OpenMM code with the backbone's topology and positions (N, CA, C; nanometers):
from openmm import Vec3, app, unit

residues = "UNK UNK UNK UNK UNK UNK UNK UNK UNK UNK UNK UNK UNK UNK UNK UNK UNK UNK UNK UNK UNK UNK UNK UNK UNK UNK UNK UNK UNK UNK UNK UNK UNK UNK UNK UNK UNK UNK UNK UNK UNK UNK UNK UNK UNK UNK UNK UNK UNK UNK UNK UNK UNK UNK UNK UNK UNK UNK UNK UNK UNK UNK UNK UNK UNK UNK UNK UNK UNK UNK UNK UNK UNK UNK UNK UNK UNK UNK UNK UNK UNK UNK UNK UNK UNK UNK UNK UNK UNK UNK UNK UNK UNK UNK UNK UNK UNK UNK UNK UNK UNK UNK UNK UNK UNK UNK UNK UNK UNK UNK UNK UNK".split()
positions = [
    Vec3(-1.8086, -1.6007, 0.2962),
    Vec3(-1.7412, -1.4729, 0.3028),
    Vec3(-1.8231, -1.3806, 0.3926),
    Vec3(-1.7525, -1.2988, 0.4689),
    Vec3(-1.8164, -1.2009, 0.5562),
    Vec3(-1.7787, -1.0604, 0.5063),
    Vec3(-1.8805, -0.9785, 0.4844),
    Vec3(-1.8597, -0.8387, 0.4461),
    Vec3(-1.8846, -0.7540, 0.5702),
    Vec3(-1.7810, -0.6839, 0.6142),
    Vec3(-1.7905, -0.5966, 0.7326),
    Vec3(-1.7827, -0.4524, 0.6861),
    Vec3(-1.8819, -0.3710, 0.7234),
    Vec3(-1.8799, -0.2298, 0.6848),
    Vec3(-1.9062, -0.1409, 0.8054),
    Vec3(-1.8361, -0.0297, 0.8048),
    Vec3(-1.8566, 0.0745, 0.9057),
    Vec3(-1.8739, 0.2046, 0.8292),
    Vec3(-1.9887, 0.2680, 0.8456),
    Vec3(-2.0181, 0.3968, 0.7810),
    Vec3(-2.0278, 0.5011, 0.8905),
    Vec3(-1.9492, 0.6090, 0.8770),
    Vec3(-1.9440, 0.7070, 0.9852),
    Vec3(-1.9274, 0.8488, 0.9326),
    Vec3(-1.9935, 0.9415, 1.0013),
    Vec3(-1.9813, 1.0843, 0.9712),
    Vec3(-1.8706, 1.1402, 1.0608),
    Vec3(-1.7646, 1.1861, 0.9976),
    Vec3(-1.6472, 1.2355, 1.0696),
    Vec3(-1.6461, 1.3878, 1.0644),
    Vec3(-1.6188, 1.4555, 1.1764),
    Vec3(-1.6096, 1.6017, 1.1731),
    Vec3(-1.4997, 1.6460, 1.0754),
    Vec3(-1.5215, 1.7540, 1.0014),
    Vec3(-1.4229, 1.7983, 0.9018),
    Vec3(-1.2826, 1.8138, 0.9592),
    Vec3(-1.2712, 1.8623, 1.0811),
    Vec3(-1.1392, 1.8844, 1.1402),
    Vec3(-1.0695, 1.7531, 1.1789),
    Vec3(-1.1418, 1.6408, 1.1800),
    Vec3(-1.0845, 1.5098, 1.2142),
    Vec3(-1.0666, 1.4202, 1.0913),
    Vec3(-1.1133, 1.4666, 0.9745),
    Vec3(-1.1134, 1.3847, 0.8530),
    Vec3(-0.9744, 1.3335, 0.8158),
    Vec3(-0.8752, 1.4222, 0.8105),
    Vec3(-0.7405, 1.3807, 0.7705),
    Vec3(-0.6833, 1.2766, 0.8664),
    Vec3(-0.7028, 1.2978, 0.9960),
    Vec3(-0.6543, 1.2024, 1.0967),
    Vec3(-0.7245, 1.0678, 1.0811),
    Vec3(-0.8559, 1.0717, 1.0614),
    Vec3(-0.9326, 0.9481, 1.0445),
    Vec3(-0.8857, 0.8717, 0.9205),
    Vec3(-0.8669, 0.9422, 0.8091),
    Vec3(-0.8209, 0.8765, 0.6868),
    Vec3(-0.6813, 0.8179, 0.7029),
    Vec3(-0.5940, 0.8866, 0.7711),
    Vec3(-0.4587, 0.8362, 0.7945),
    Vec3(-0.4639, 0.7037, 0.8715),
    Vec3(-0.5453, 0.6991, 0.9760),
    Vec3(-0.5593, 0.5776, 1.0574),
    Vec3(-0.6217, 0.4651, 0.9754),
    Vec3(-0.7277, 0.4959, 0.9007),
    Vec3(-0.7950, 0.3931, 0.8215),
    Vec3(-0.7052, 0.3404, 0.7097),
    Vec3(-0.6266, 0.4271, 0.6478),
    Vec3(-0.5333, 0.3821, 0.5425),
    Vec3(-0.4288, 0.2876, 0.5996),
    Vec3(-0.3734, 0.3222, 0.7137),
    Vec3(-0.2747, 0.2351, 0.7786),
    Vec3(-0.3368, 0.0990, 0.8095),
    Vec3(-0.4564, 0.1013, 0.8649),
    Vec3(-0.5261, -0.0226, 0.8989),
    Vec3(-0.5545, -0.1052, 0.7736),
    Vec3(-0.6023, -0.0407, 0.6693),
    Vec3(-0.6319, -0.1106, 0.5437),
    Vec3(-0.5056, -0.1733, 0.4855),
    Vec3(-0.3954, -0.1004, 0.4856),
    Vec3(-0.2686, -0.1538, 0.4336),
    Vec3(-0.2252, -0.2782, 0.5110),
    Vec3(-0.2411, -0.2760, 0.6423),
    Vec3(-0.2025, -0.3907, 0.7245),
    Vec3(-0.2980, -0.5082, 0.7047),
    Vec3(-0.4263, -0.4795, 0.6897),
    Vec3(-0.5240, -0.5873, 0.6685),
    Vec3(-0.5017, -0.6578, 0.5355),
    Vec3(-0.4720, -0.5812, 0.4329),
    Vec3(-0.4586, -0.6378, 0.2973),
    Vec3(-0.3498, -0.7433, 0.2874),
    Vec3(-0.2475, -0.7368, 0.3716),
    Vec3(-0.1388, -0.8349, 0.3630),
    Vec3(-0.1695, -0.9640, 0.4382),
    Vec3(-0.2774, -0.9660, 0.5140),
    Vec3(-0.3174, -1.0890, 0.5830),
    Vec3(-0.3804, -1.1844, 0.4824),
    Vec3(-0.3397, -1.3111, 0.4834),
    Vec3(-0.3987, -1.4068, 0.3887),
    Vec3(-0.5494, -1.4238, 0.4070),
    Vec3(-0.5990, -1.4021, 0.5278),
    Vec3(-0.7414, -1.4211, 0.5551),
    Vec3(-0.8270, -1.3025, 0.5109),
    Vec3(-0.7643, -1.1888, 0.4788),
    Vec3(-0.8375, -1.0706, 0.4331),
    Vec3(-0.8523, -1.0776, 0.2813),
    Vec3(-0.9759, -1.0802, 0.2346),
    Vec3(-1.0006, -1.0876, 0.0908),
    Vec3(-0.9916, -0.9507, 0.0251),
    Vec3(-1.0319, -0.8448, 0.0995),
    Vec3(-1.0166, -0.7077, 0.0510),
    Vec3(-1.0438, -0.6114, 0.1650),
    Vec3(-0.9934, -0.4907, 0.1485),
    Vec3(-1.0157, -0.3855, 0.2474),
    Vec3(-1.0119, -0.2527, 0.1721),
    Vec3(-1.1202, -0.1751, 0.1852),
    Vec3(-1.1309, -0.0502, 0.1100),
    Vec3(-1.1892, 0.0604, 0.1958),
    Vec3(-1.1589, 0.1836, 0.1562),
    Vec3(-1.2134, 0.3023, 0.2213),
    Vec3(-1.2874, 0.3807, 0.1141),
    Vec3(-1.4106, 0.4192, 0.1446),
    Vec3(-1.4914, 0.4966, 0.0507),
    Vec3(-1.5330, 0.6280, 0.1145),
    Vec3(-1.5529, 0.7280, 0.0288),
    Vec3(-1.6056, 0.8558, 0.0746),
    Vec3(-1.7382, 0.8788, 0.0043),
    Vec3(-1.8418, 0.9122, 0.0787),
    Vec3(-1.9750, 0.9344, 0.0226),
    Vec3(-1.9759, 1.0666, -0.0530),
    Vec3(-2.0050, 1.0626, -0.1817),
    Vec3(-2.0059, 1.1855, -0.2622),
    Vec3(-2.1367, 1.2627, -0.2465),
    Vec3(-2.2380, 1.1986, -0.1881),
    Vec3(-2.3667, 1.2644, -0.1701),
    Vec3(-2.3848, 1.3231, -0.0304),
    Vec3(-2.3081, 1.2730, 0.0645),
    Vec3(-2.3198, 1.3197, 0.2015),
    Vec3(-2.1809, 1.3589, 0.2521),
    Vec3(-2.1626, 1.4859, 0.2761),
    Vec3(-2.0328, 1.5400, 0.3141),
    Vec3(-1.9822, 1.4794, 0.4450),
    Vec3(-1.8520, 1.4530, 0.4495),
    Vec3(-1.7818, 1.4046, 0.5685),
    Vec3(-1.8183, 1.2627, 0.6107),
    Vec3(-1.8746, 1.1848, 0.5198),
    Vec3(-1.9088, 1.0464, 0.5530),
    Vec3(-1.8082, 0.9521, 0.4866),
    Vec3(-1.7491, 0.8654, 0.5691),
    Vec3(-1.6533, 0.7656, 0.5226),
    Vec3(-1.7110, 0.6272, 0.5469),
    Vec3(-1.6720, 0.5318, 0.4616),
    Vec3(-1.7105, 0.3933, 0.4838),
    Vec3(-1.5855, 0.3071, 0.4756),
    Vec3(-1.5685, 0.2244, 0.5753),
    Vec3(-1.4573, 0.1300, 0.5820),
    Vec3(-1.5162, -0.0075, 0.5565),
    Vec3(-1.4694, -0.0746, 0.4506),
    Vec3(-1.5260, -0.2035, 0.4098),
    Vec3(-1.4177, -0.3103, 0.4074),
    Vec3(-1.4478, -0.4244, 0.4679),
    Vec3(-1.3553, -0.5374, 0.4689),
    Vec3(-1.4302, -0.6631, 0.4278),
    Vec3(-1.3595, -0.7544, 0.3619),
    Vec3(-1.4156, -0.8852, 0.3267),
    Vec3(-1.3231, -0.9908, 0.3852),
    Vec3(-1.3832, -1.0821, 0.4608),
    Vec3(-1.3081, -1.1870, 0.5287),
    Vec3(-1.3568, -1.3236, 0.4823),
    Vec3(-1.2650, -1.4191, 0.4774),
    Vec3(-1.2959, -1.5523, 0.4272),
    Vec3(-1.3874, -1.6336, 0.5171),
    Vec3(-1.3820, -1.6087, 0.6480),
    Vec3(-1.4644, -1.6877, 0.7395),
    Vec3(-1.4971, -1.6064, 0.8645),
    Vec3(-1.5920, -1.6574, 0.9410),
    Vec3(-1.6295, -1.5950, 1.0675),
    Vec3(-1.5107, -1.5953, 1.1640),
    Vec3(-1.4344, -1.7040, 1.1667),
    Vec3(-1.3166, -1.7110, 1.2543),
    Vec3(-1.2139, -1.6040, 1.2177),
    Vec3(-1.1919, -1.5852, 1.0878),
    Vec3(-1.0976, -1.4813, 1.0419),
    Vec3(-1.1447, -1.3436, 1.0876),
    Vec3(-1.2734, -1.3173, 1.0714),
    Vec3(-1.3289, -1.1885, 1.1127),
    Vec3(-1.3130, -1.1681, 1.2631),
    Vec3(-1.3480, -1.2682, 1.3419),
    Vec3(-1.3407, -1.2541, 1.4873),
    Vec3(-1.1972, -1.2315, 1.5346),
    Vec3(-1.1008, -1.2998, 1.4740),
    Vec3(-0.9590, -1.2752, 1.5055),
    Vec3(-0.9236, -1.1295, 1.4778),
    Vec3(-0.9713, -1.0814, 1.3638),
    Vec3(-0.9445, -0.9424, 1.3256),
    Vec3(-1.0088, -0.8444, 1.4239),
    Vec3(-1.1312, -0.8722, 1.4653),
    Vec3(-1.2013, -0.7824, 1.5580),
    Vec3(-1.1294, -0.7712, 1.6923),
    Vec3(-1.0515, -0.8721, 1.7281),
    Vec3(-0.9748, -0.8691, 1.8527),
    Vec3(-0.8359, -0.8088, 1.8353),
    Vec3(-0.7992, -0.7732, 1.7127),
    Vec3(-0.6630, -0.7289, 1.6812),
    Vec3(-0.6394, -0.5814, 1.7139),
    Vec3(-0.5119, -0.5457, 1.7195),
    Vec3(-0.4712, -0.4064, 1.7384),
    Vec3(-0.5162, -0.3227, 1.6185),
    Vec3(-0.5150, -0.3827, 1.5004),
    Vec3(-0.5589, -0.3111, 1.3801),
    Vec3(-0.7033, -0.2640, 1.3955),
    Vec3(-0.7894, -0.3526, 1.4426),
    Vec3(-0.9305, -0.3143, 1.4548),
    Vec3(-0.9518, -0.2159, 1.5691),
    Vec3(-0.8657, -0.2208, 1.6687),
    Vec3(-0.8740, -0.1229, 1.7774),
    Vec3(-0.8640, 0.0187, 1.7201),
    Vec3(-0.7797, 0.0362, 1.6181),
    Vec3(-0.7661, 0.1684, 1.5549),
    Vec3(-0.8946, 0.2091, 1.4829),
    Vec3(-0.9637, 0.1125, 1.4231),
    Vec3(-1.0937, 0.1422, 1.3608),
    Vec3(-1.1914, 0.1896, 1.4677),
    Vec3(-1.1891, 0.1249, 1.5828),
    Vec3(-1.2760, 0.1670, 1.6937),
    Vec3(-1.2443, 0.3101, 1.7376),
    Vec3(-1.1168, 0.3456, 1.7370),
    Vec3(-1.0783, 0.4831, 1.7723),
    Vec3(-1.1360, 0.5834, 1.6729),
    Vec3(-1.1339, 0.5484, 1.5447),
    Vec3(-1.1924, 0.6368, 1.4431),
    Vec3(-1.3435, 0.6471, 1.4643),
    Vec3(-1.4075, 0.5362, 1.4982),
    Vec3(-1.5524, 0.5388, 1.5238),
    Vec3(-1.5857, 0.6352, 1.6376),
    Vec3(-1.4969, 0.6454, 1.7342),
    Vec3(-1.5209, 0.7373, 1.8453),
    Vec3(-1.5150, 0.8839, 1.8019),
    Vec3(-1.4516, 0.9118, 1.6886),
    Vec3(-1.4456, 1.0481, 1.6355),
    Vec3(-1.5768, 1.0892, 1.5695),
    Vec3(-1.6604, 0.9921, 1.5370),
    Vec3(-1.7815, 1.0174, 1.4575),
    Vec3(-1.8765, 1.1150, 1.5256),
    Vec3(-1.9482, 1.1907, 1.4425),
    Vec3(-2.0456, 1.2884, 1.4906),
    Vec3(-2.1689, 1.2221, 1.5513),
    Vec3(-2.2002, 1.1015, 1.5041),
    Vec3(-2.3143, 1.0265, 1.5563),
    Vec3(-2.2776, 0.8784, 1.5529),
    Vec3(-2.3631, 0.7963, 1.6071),
    Vec3(-2.3380, 0.6521, 1.6134),
    Vec3(-2.3099, 0.5966, 1.4733),
    Vec3(-2.1930, 0.5349, 1.4513),
    Vec3(-2.1636, 0.4768, 1.3192),
    Vec3(-2.2597, 0.3631, 1.2857),
    Vec3(-2.2810, 0.3426, 1.1573),
    Vec3(-2.3598, 0.2292, 1.1091),
    Vec3(-2.2624, 0.1141, 1.0858),
    Vec3(-2.2836, 0.0042, 1.1549),
    Vec3(-2.1942, -0.1112, 1.1458),
    Vec3(-2.2761, -0.2312, 1.1015),
    Vec3(-2.2242, -0.3059, 1.0033),
    Vec3(-2.2938, -0.4282, 0.9627),
    Vec3(-2.1938, -0.5366, 0.9257),
    Vec3(-2.2327, -0.6590, 0.9536),
    Vec3(-2.1563, -0.7782, 0.9185),
    Vec3(-2.2517, -0.8678, 0.8403),
    Vec3(-2.2252, -0.8845, 0.7124),
    Vec3(-2.3135, -0.9600, 0.6245),
    Vec3(-2.2440, -1.0860, 0.5749),
    Vec3(-2.3126, -1.1981, 0.5848),
    Vec3(-2.2614, -1.3244, 0.5338),
    Vec3(-2.3049, -1.3376, 0.3882),
    Vec3(-2.2081, -1.3599, 0.3022),
    Vec3(-2.2357, -1.3727, 0.1586),
    Vec3(-2.2052, -1.5161, 0.1176),
    Vec3(-2.3068, -1.5861, 0.0705),
    Vec3(-2.2901, -1.7259, 0.0335),
    Vec3(-2.2397, -1.7431, -0.1091),
    Vec3(-2.2600, -1.6437, -0.1927),
    Vec3(-2.2133, -1.6514, -0.3297),
    Vec3(-2.2239, -1.5161, -0.3970),
    Vec3(-2.1572, -1.5020, -0.5090),
    Vec3(-2.1683, -1.3772, -0.5835),
    Vec3(-2.1442, -1.4047, -0.7308),
    Vec3(-2.1976, -1.3167, -0.8141),
    Vec3(-2.1806, -1.3284, -0.9586),
    Vec3(-2.1351, -1.1941, -1.0127),
    Vec3(-2.1107, -1.1891, -1.1389),
    Vec3(-2.0638, -1.0662, -1.2017),
    Vec3(-2.1490, -1.0269, -1.3208),
    Vec3(-2.0828, -0.9877, -1.4269),
    Vec3(-2.1498, -0.9359, -1.5462),
    Vec3(-2.2462, -1.0372, -1.6067),
    Vec3(-2.2222, -1.1653, -1.5829),
    Vec3(-2.3117, -1.2670, -1.6385),
    Vec3(-2.4549, -1.2503, -1.5886),
    Vec3(-2.4735, -1.1989, -1.4712),
    Vec3(-2.6080, -1.1743, -1.4187),
    Vec3(-2.6768, -1.0637, -1.4968),
    Vec3(-2.6035, -0.9597, -1.5311),
    Vec3(-2.6578, -0.8499, -1.6112),
    Vec3(-2.6938, -0.9015, -1.7501),
    Vec3(-2.6017, -0.9782, -1.8091),
    Vec3(-2.6256, -1.0320, -1.9421),
    Vec3(-2.7484, -1.1236, -1.9441),
    Vec3(-2.7609, -1.2081, -1.8441),
    Vec3(-2.8748, -1.2991, -1.8370),
    Vec3(-3.0056, -1.2209, -1.8228),
    Vec3(-3.0070, -1.1198, -1.7353),
    Vec3(-3.1282, -1.0409, -1.7132),
    Vec3(-3.1675, -0.9624, -1.8376),
    Vec3(-3.0691, -0.9216, -1.9136),
    Vec3(-3.0973, -0.8409, -2.0337),
    Vec3(-3.1128, -0.9278, -2.1565),
    Vec3(-3.1087, -1.0589, -2.1415),
    Vec3(-3.1307, -1.1495, -2.2547),
    Vec3(-3.0137, -1.1575, -2.3497),
    Vec3(-2.8963, -1.1231, -2.3027),
    Vec3(-2.7776, -1.1360, -2.3855),
    Vec3(-2.7496, -1.0187, -2.4779),
    Vec3(-2.8403, -0.9238, -2.4876),
    Vec3(-2.8174, -0.8105, -2.5760),
    Vec3(-2.8876, -0.6873, -2.5261),
    Vec3(-2.8621, -0.5746, -2.5899),
    Vec3(-2.9272, -0.4494, -2.5457),
    Vec3(-3.0771, -0.4521, -2.5753),
    Vec3(-3.1540, -0.3946, -2.4843),
    Vec3(-3.2986, -0.3832, -2.5043),
    Vec3(-3.3295, -0.2659, -2.5959),
    Vec3(-3.4373, -0.2779, -2.6680),
    Vec3(-3.4843, -0.1680, -2.7525),
    Vec3(-3.5477, -0.0614, -2.6652),
    Vec3(-3.5259, 0.0673, -2.6947),
    Vec3(-3.5886, 0.1742, -2.6148),
    Vec3(-3.7383, 0.1802, -2.6316),
] * unit.nanometer
topology = app.Topology()
chain = topology.addChain("A")
for resn in residues:
    res = topology.addResidue(resn, chain)
    for name in ("N", "CA", "C"):
        topology.addAtom(name, app.Element.getBySymbol(name[0]), res)
């Protein structure tokens, strides 16, 4: 799985336009069988910062997406940013859930 993230500071006057574009892109990505998820986050600690996150099943799926019209719109939003966006593509070989927390805590709550 490939986790693709773009974190960007958007000027307040461009925020609504940026969100509209990112929502449209996310809606279109989600219906692709190769897209595992697509989400938009807003940083509650840093004003005007948005993060666009996508999960793709393979490197080929991601590269196809990066060449698509949908991703071109993400690039347009990146151009609105106040400074260079933070972009990362992370390969994830596996993941776990609550069982990791339970294992680390020994199956029960710790004494204070």
